[in-house]
C-alpha positions in Angstrom: -13.4 -16.6 -128.3 -11.6 -14.4 -125.8 -8.6 -16.1 -124.1 -6.9 -14.3 -121.2 -3.2 -13.8 -121.6 -0.7 -14.8 -118.9 -0.3 -11.1 -118.0 -4.1 -10.7 -117.5 -4.2 -13.8 -115.4 -1.3 -12.6 -113.3 -3.0 -9.2 -112.9 -6.3 -10.8 -111.9 -4.6 -12.9 -109.3 -2.7 -9.9 -107.9 -6.1 -8.0 -107.5 -7.6 -11.0 -105.8 -4.6 -11.3 -103.5 -4.6 -7.6 -102.7 -8.3 -7.7 -101.9 -7.9 -10.7 -99.6 -5.0 -9.0 -97.8 -6.8 -5.7 -97.4 -9.8 -7.5 -95.9 -7.4 -8.5 -93.0 -7.2 -4.9 -91.8 -10.0 -4.8 -89.3 -11.1 -2.8 -86.3 -13.2 -3.8 -83.3 -16.9 -2.6 -83.3 -16.2 -0.1 -80.5 -13.7 1.7 -82.8 -16.1 3.0 -85.4 -18.0 6.0 -86.8 -19.5 8.3 -84.2 -17.4 7.1 -81.3 -16.3 9.2 -78.3 -12.7 8.9 -77.2 -11.5 10.0 -73.8 -10.2 13.6 -73.9 -6.8 14.7 -72.6 -5.6 11.2 -72.3 -3.5 8.4 -73.9 -6.0 6.1 -75.5 -5.9 2.6 -76.8 -6.6 1.8 -80.5 -6.3 -1.7 -81.7 -7.3 -4.2 -84.4 -6.1 -6.9 -86.8 -4.0 -6.9 -90.0 -1.8 -9.4 -91.8 0.9 -10.8 -89.7 4.0 -8.5 -89.7 2.1 -5.8 -91.5 2.7 -2.1 -90.7 -0.3 -0.1 -89.6 -0.1 3.7 -89.7 -2.7 5.7 -87.6 -3.4 9.3 -88.3 -5.8 11.2 -86.0 -7.3 14.5 -87.1 -7.3 16.6 -83.8 -5.0 19.6 -83.5 -2.2 17.7 -82.0 -1.9 15.7 -85.2 -1.7 12.5 -83.1 -0.7 9.3 -84.7 1.3 6.1 -84.4 3.0 3.4 -86.5 2.7 -0.2 -85.2 3.4 -3.6 -86.6 0.9 -6.5 -86.4 2.1 -9.5 -84.5 2.3 -13.1 -85.7 -1.4 -13.5 -84.8 -2.3 -10.4 -86.7 -3.1 -8.3 -83.7 -1.8 -4.8 -83.2 -2.3 -2.1 -80.6 -1.3 1.6 -80.4 -1.5 4.3 -77.8 -2.0 7.8 -78.9 -2.6 11.1 -77.1 -5.8 13.0 -77.4 -6.4 16.7 -76.9 -9.2 18.7 -75.2 -12.9 17.9 -75.8 -14.1 18.7 -79.3 -14.6 17.4 -82.8 -15.8 16.0 -85.1 -12.6 14.4 -86.2 -11.5 11.5 -88.5 -9.0 8.8 -87.8 -7.3 6.9 -90.6 -5.9 3.4 -90.3 -3.5 2.7 -93.2 -2.1 -0.7 -94.1 -2.6 -2.6 -97.3 -5.9 -0.8 -97.3 -7.3 2.2 -95.5 -10.1 2.4 -93.0 -11.3 5.9 -92.0 -13.4 6.4 -88.9 -15.6 9.5 -89.2 -17.5 11.9 -86.8 -15.3 11.1 -83.8 -15.6 13.3 -80.7 -13.2 13.8 -77.9 -15.0 13.9 -74.5 -15.7 11.7 -71.6 -16.3 7.9 -71.8 -18.2 6.0 -69.2 -19.0 2.3 -69.0 -22.5 1.6 -67.8 -23.1 -1.9 -66.6 -25.2 -4.1 -64.3 -28.6 -5.8 -64.5 -32.1 -4.9 -65.6 -32.4 -1.5 -63.8 -29.4 -0.2 -65.8 -30.5 -2.0 -68.9 -34.0 -0.4 -68.6 -35.0 1.4 -71.9 -36.2 5.0 -72.1 -39.2 3.9 -74.2 -42.0 1.6 -73.1 -41.6 -1.7 -75.0 -44.4 -4.3 -75.4 -43.9 -7.4 -73.3 -40.9 -6.0 -71.4 -41.3 -5.2 -67.7 -38.2 -3.0 -67.5 -38.8 -0.3 -70.1 -40.5 3.1 -70.1 -39.4 6.0 -67.9 -42.0 8.4 -66.5 -43.5 10.4 -69.3 -41.3 8.7 -71.7 -42.8 10.2 -74.9 -41.9 13.7 -73.8 -38.5 12.6 -72.4 -37.6 11.0 -75.7 -38.8 13.9 -77.8 -36.5 16.2 -75.8 -33.5 13.9 -76.1 -31.7 15.9 -78.8 -28.1 15.7 -77.7 -25.8 14.9 -80.7 -22.7 15.1 -78.4 -24.0 12.2 -76.4 -23.4 8.8 -78.0 -24.0 5.2 -76.8 -22.9 1.8 -78.0 -24.6 -1.4 -76.8 -22.6 -4.5 -76.2 -25.0 -7.4 -77.2 -26.0 -9.9 -74.5 -23.5 -12.7 -74.9 -22.2 -15.6 -72.7 -18.7 -17.1 -73.3 -16.5 -19.6 -71.7 -13.4 -17.7 -72.7 -12.7 -14.0 -73.1 -13.9 -12.6 -76.4 -12.1 -9.9 -78.4 -15.0 -8.3 -80.3 -18.8 -7.8 -80.5 -21.3 -6.6 -83.0 -22.5 -3.1 -82.5 -22.3 0.5 -83.5 -22.4 3.9 -81.9 -25.7 5.7 -81.8 -26.0 9.5 -81.7 -28.6 10.6 -79.1 -31.7 12.0 -80.8 -35.5 11.7 -80.5 -35.1 9.0 -83.2 -32.5 6.9 -81.3 -33.0 7.5 -77.6 -35.8 5.0 -77.2 -33.4 2.1 -76.6 -30.8 4.1 -74.6 -30.2 2.9 -71.1 -32.4 5.3 -69.2 -30.1 5.7 -66.1 -27.1 6.1 -68.4 -28.9 8.7 -70.5 -29.9 10.9 -67.6 -26.4 10.5 -66.1 -24.8 11.5 -69.5 -27.3 14.4 -70.0 -26.5 15.9 -66.6 -22.7 15.6 -67.0 -22.9 17.0 -70.5 -25.1 19.9 -69.6 -22.9 20.8 -66.6 -19.6 20.5 -68.4 -20.3 20.9 -72.1 -18.2 17.8 -72.8 -19.3 15.1 -75.3 -20.2 12.0 -73.5 -19.8 8.4 -74.7 -21.6 5.5 -73.0 -20.6 1.9 -73.4 -23.6 0.0 -72.4 -22.9 -3.6 -71.2 -26.0 -4.8 -69.3 -28.2 -7.9 -68.9 -31.2 -8.3 -66.7 -31.3 -10.8 -63.9 -27.5 -11.3 -63.6 -25.4 -11.6 -60.4 -22.0 -10.0 -59.9 -20.2 -13.2 -60.3 -21.3 -13.4 -63.9 -19.5 -10.1 -64.5 -16.3 -11.2 -62.6 -13.2 -12.6 -64.1 -12.8 -16.4 -63.6 -9.3 -16.0 -62.1 -10.8 -13.7 -59.4 -13.2 -16.4 -58.4 -10.5 -19.1 -58.5 -8.0 -17.3 -56.4 -10.2 -16.5 -53.5 -11.4 -19.4 -51.3 -14.5 -17.4 -50.4 -15.7 -17.6 -53.9 -14.7 -21.1 -54.7 -18.2 -22.4 -53.9 -19.6 -20.3 -56.8 -17.4 -22.2 -59.2 -18.0 -25.5 -57.5 -21.8 -25.2 -57.9 -21.3 -24.3 -61.6 -19.1 -27.4 -62.2 -21.5 -29.7 -60.4 -24.3 -28.3 -62.6 -22.3 -28.8 -65.7 -21.3 -32.4 -64.7 -24.8 -33.5 -63.8 -26.5 -31.9 -66.8 -26.0 -34.9 -69.3 -27.6 -37.3 -66.8 -30.5 -35.0 -66.1 -31.0 -34.5 -69.9 -31.1 -38.3 -70.4 -33.6 -38.7 -67.6 -35.8 -36.1 -69.1 -35.7 -37.7 -72.5 -36.6 -41.1 -71.0 -39.4 -39.5 -69.0 -40.7 -37.7 -72.1 -40.8 -40.9 -74.1 -42.8 -42.6 -71.3 -45.1 -39.6 -71.1 -45.7 -39.6 -74.9 -46.6 -43.2 -74.8 -49.0 -42.8 -72.0 -49.7 -39.2 -71.1 -53.3 -39.6 -69.7 -53.6 -38.0 -66.3 -49.8 -37.3 -66.1 -48.0 -34.0 -66.0 -45.6 -33.5 -68.8 -42.0 -33.7 -67.5 -40.0 -30.5 -67.4 -36.7 -30.2 -69.3 -33.7 -29.4 -67.1 -32.4 -25.9 -67.3 -29.2 -25.3 -69.2 -26.4 -25.0 -66.6 -24.7 -22.3 -68.7 -26.9 -19.2 -68.6 -26.6 -15.5 -67.8 -26.3 -16.3 -64.1 -23.3 -18.5 -64.5 -20.0 -17.2 -63.2 -17.6 -15.3 -65.4 -19.5 -15.8 -68.7 -20.6 -12.2 -69.0 -17.2 -10.9 -68.2 -15.9 -13.0 -71.0 -18.6 -12.1 -73.5 -19.4 -8.5 -72.7 -16.5 -6.9 -70.7 -13.4 -8.5 -72.1 -14.2 -7.2 -75.7 -14.1 -3.6 -74.6 -10.8 -3.7 -72.7 -8.7 -1.6 -73.0 -11.0 1.1 -74.5 -10.0 4.1 -72.5 -12.6 5.1 -69.9 -13.2 8.0 -67.6 -15.1 5.7 -65.2 -17.8 3.2 -64.5 -21.5 3.5 -63.4 -23.1 0.4 -62.1 -26.6 -0.6 -61.1 -26.8 -4.2 -59.9 -27.2 -6.2 -56.7 -30.8 -7.5 -56.8 -29.6 -10.9 -58.0 -27.1 -11.2 -55.1 -29.5 -10.4 -52.3 -29.6 -14.1 -51.2 -25.9 -13.9 -50.8 -25.6 -10.4 -49.5 -22.9 -11.2 -47.0 -20.7 -12.7 -49.7 -21.4 -9.6 -51.9 -19.5 -7.5 -49.3 -16.4 -9.1 -50.7 -17.4 -10.1 -54.2 -18.4 -6.7 -55.3 -15.2 -5.0 -54.2 -13.2 -7.8 -55.7 -14.9 -7.3 -59.1 -14.2 -3.5 -58.9 -10.6 -4.1 -58.1 -10.3 -6.6 -61.0 -11.9 -4.2 -63.5 -9.5 -1.5 -62.4 -6.6 -3.8 -63.0 -7.9 -4.7 -66.4 -7.9 -1.0 -67.3 -4.6 -0.4 -65.6 -6.1 2.3 -63.4 -6.3 1.7 -59.7 -8.2 5.0 -59.3 -10.8 4.4 -62.0 -13.9 6.1 -60.6 -16.7 3.6 -59.9 -20.1 5.0 -59.0 -23.0 2.7 -58.2 -26.6 2.7 -57.2 -27.8 1.3 -53.9 -30.7 -1.0 -54.5 -34.2 0.4 -54.2 -36.8 -1.1 -51.8 -38.7 -4.1 -53.1 -40.4 -7.0 -51.4 -37.6 -9.4 -52.6 -34.7 -7.2 -51.6 -33.5 -7.8 -48.0 -31.8 -4.9 -46.1 -28.5 -6.8 -46.1 -27.8 -6.2 -49.8 -28.1 -2.4 -49.2 -25.8 -2.8 -46.2 -23.3 -4.7 -48.4 -23.3 -1.8 -50.8 -22.8 0.7 -48.0 -19.9 -1.4 -46.8 -18.4 -1.4 -50.3 -18.6 2.4 -50.5 -16.9 2.7 -47.1 -14.1 0.3 -48.0 -13.4 0.9 -51.7 -11.5 4.1 -52.6 -12.6 6.3 -55.5 -16.2 4.9 -55.3 -19.5 6.6 -54.8 -23.0 5.4 -54.0 -26.3 6.9 -55.1 -29.0 6.2 -52.5 -32.4 5.4 -53.9 -34.2 4.3 -50.7 -37.0 6.8 -51.6 -37.5 5.4 -55.1 -38.8 1.9 -54.5 -41.9 0.0 -55.5 -42.9 -3.0 -53.3 -44.5 -4.8 -56.3 -42.2 -3.7 -59.2 -38.4 -4.3 -58.9 -38.0 -1.8 -61.8 -39.0 1.6 -60.5 -39.6 3.9 -63.5 -38.1 7.1 -62.1 -34.7 6.6 -63.7 -34.2 10.4 -64.0 -33.8 10.5 -60.2 -31.2 7.7 -60.3 -29.2 9.1 -63.2 -29.1 12.6 -61.6 -28.0 11.3 -58.3 -25.2 9.2 -59.9 -24.1 12.3 -61.9 -23.5 14.2 -58.7 -20.5 12.1 -57.8 -18.4 12.7 -60.9 -19.5 16.3 -61.2 -18.0 16.9 -57.7 -15.0 14.6 -57.8 -14.0 14.5 -61.5 -15.3 17.7 -62.9 -14.6 20.1 -60.0 -18.1 21.3 -59.4 -17.5 21.8 -55.7 -20.9 23.5 -55.2 -22.7 20.2 -55.7 -23.8 18.0 -52.7 -23.1 14.4 -53.9 -24.5 12.3 -51.0 -27.3 12.1 -48.5 -26.5 11.5 -44.8 -24.4 8.3 -44.2 -24.1 6.8 -40.8 -20.8 7.7 -39.1 -20.8 6.7 -35.5 -23.0 6.3 -32.4 -22.8 7.1 -28.7 -24.9 5.7 -25.9 -26.1 8.3 -23.3 -28.4 6.8 -20.7 -31.4 5.3 -22.4 -30.7 7.0 -25.7 -28.4 6.5 -28.6 -27.0 9.5 -30.5 -26.3 8.9 -34.2 -23.7 11.0 -36.1 -23.6 11.3 -39.9 -21.4 12.3 -42.7 -22.7 14.6 -45.5 -25.4 16.4 -43.6 -25.1 19.3 -46.0 -26.0 22.0 -43.6 -28.3 20.0 -41.4 -30.8 17.1 -41.2 -34.5 17.2 -41.8 -37.5 14.9 -41.6 -39.9 15.1 -44.5 -43.6 14.7 -43.9 -43.8 14.4 -40.2 -41.8 12.7 -37.4 -38.8 10.6 -38.2 -39.7 7.0 -39.2 -38.1 3.6 -39.6 -35.7 3.7 -36.6 -35.5 0.6 -34.3 -33.5 0.0 -31.2 -32.2 -3.1 -29.3 -30.9 -3.9 -25.9 -28.7 -6.7 -24.7 -31.0 -9.4 -26.1 -30.4 -8.1 -29.7 -34.2 -7.8 -30.3 -35.1 -4.7 -32.1 -38.3 -2.7 -31.4 -39.7 0.4 -33.0 -38.0 3.6 -31.7 -38.7 7.2 -31.4 -36.2 9.6 -33.0 -35.6 13.3 -33.2 -33.1 15.5 -34.9 -30.7 17.5 -32.8 -28.4 19.6 -35.0 -26.4 17.1 -37.2 -27.3 14.1 -35.1 -30.4 11.9 -34.5 -31.3 10.9 -31.0 -33.0 7.5 -30.8 -34.8 5.8 -27.9 -37.6 3.6 -26.8 -39.3 3.5 -23.4 -39.2 -0.3 -23.6 -35.4 -0.3 -23.8 -33.6 0.9 -20.6 -30.1 0.0 -21.7 -29.9 0.3 -25.5 -27.0 -1.2 -27.4 -27.8 -0.8 -31.1 -29.9 1.1 -33.6 -31.0 0.2 -37.1 -32.5 2.5 -39.7 -34.8 1.5 -42.6 -33.8 -2.1 -41.9 -36.5 -4.0 -43.9 -37.3 -5.0 -47.4 -39.6 -2.1 -48.1 -39.0 0.7 -45.6 -40.5 4.2 -45.9 -37.9 6.4 -44.3 -37.9 10.2 -44.3 -34.5 11.4 -43.1 -32.8 13.8 -45.6 -30.1 16.4 -45.6 -30.8 20.1 -46.5 -29.8 19.3 -50.1 -32.8 17.0 -50.3 -30.8 13.8 -50.5 -32.0 10.8 -48.5 -30.1 9.0 -45.8 -28.8 5.5 -46.5 -30.2 2.6 -44.4 -27.7 1.5 -41.8 -27.1 -0.5 -38.6 -24.8 0.3 -35.7 -24.4 -3.4 -34.7 -22.4 -6.3 -36.1 -24.9 -9.0 -35.2 -25.0 -12.0 -37.4 -27.4 -11.6 -40.3 -29.3 -14.4 -42.2 -27.0 -14.5 -45.2 -23.8 -14.4 -43.2 -21.7 -17.6 -44.0 -23.8 -18.4 -47.0 -21.6 -18.8 -50.0 
């Protein structure tokens, strides 16, 4: 019978020890095959190894970039290396007790796409899912052959504390993979790629039905008294849940014993869900920090309509926090103004316009002409992605021939019984599509708005009503489902607006 020698035993133990040690060289999911890294930048690469272990990084682009770092006592390491101009494919090797080689890496432009269901919305139509399927999706997917566009999905995850990784992989855009791409992000990436020739990487962190506070860091909500009520409600729900659960169990037992003619009791909802504050920031944003970004595109707000006044401060606070996380106070942040729907009050669009006006290096794509009163998920995502893409093409990629915005309210002047409205971004003039201007209202000293007549005069709109002799304020498209028709010469619609500062229904609601 074979008996292992001491030398063989020692060699076997050495092999096992080496294998165990090498298994400790790990990379986060976002640093993997087919990824896109931000060009002409200093990018973050990180991972885990044995405590105190040296990790050597060798990148394959012409600059022969690389770094040597040492893992900390907790095994974590991070390196910053320079990238060159757009191109590839390249490889990156991470060398410690073992070697990991990442293949098919492109240098290009990296954008984070985030928000709720309208950003999550798939290209393909999926059974039993209300927010999937762009217009003519079969043909659109068949044409989606762009190997320089890649996307990685961050899985839906809630967490009480910030996470450091997720499960996922980069997908190369093709007719075989584009079906589950975020439609808005796909059209955005396609337009930027076609205009610049750069590879585009999209990090897709989205979840339907989620409010902005779920995507906001806990400390931001703690440190602002205006947001404390959000945390207080969450704590109250957490504290009361055990008692509600016990009441339900007792009621269920009684119903089981004698259910004749009685409705079955309903189980209490879990207080921790995707609408809870900070849980999506922890589970879906924290794991991708500090992966170097060009900017952010965002489509969200529907779930904050009931607290639209609060959103005027919450949304900018979230943007500022994310910029701090990425150590870039000028990180471009381009977002979509919510489309018309019966559940979406005009205040939420006003809050988004307010955010655009008060947050630097931000842009807003107006979609007031893309709504559906019955479906909160309009299928024309091509229009949305293309309008979003106009902002970086102008500001970040120097395409100065592009008009990036429709008319935005600038100022007003009262002249007799008329109010004259001035606009930014008229792009050579204003025009009314399909007849006379619609959706203007006007008010006098009683703050009661009535339908108004309106006409274009150069780059202004003159508004009046024979019922109002001394007008004081004008509102435009100020309803849940308006049908406005004011555009600029570039064919981009005007944003809803109001000239007044009258108290609105959600003001003071926190």
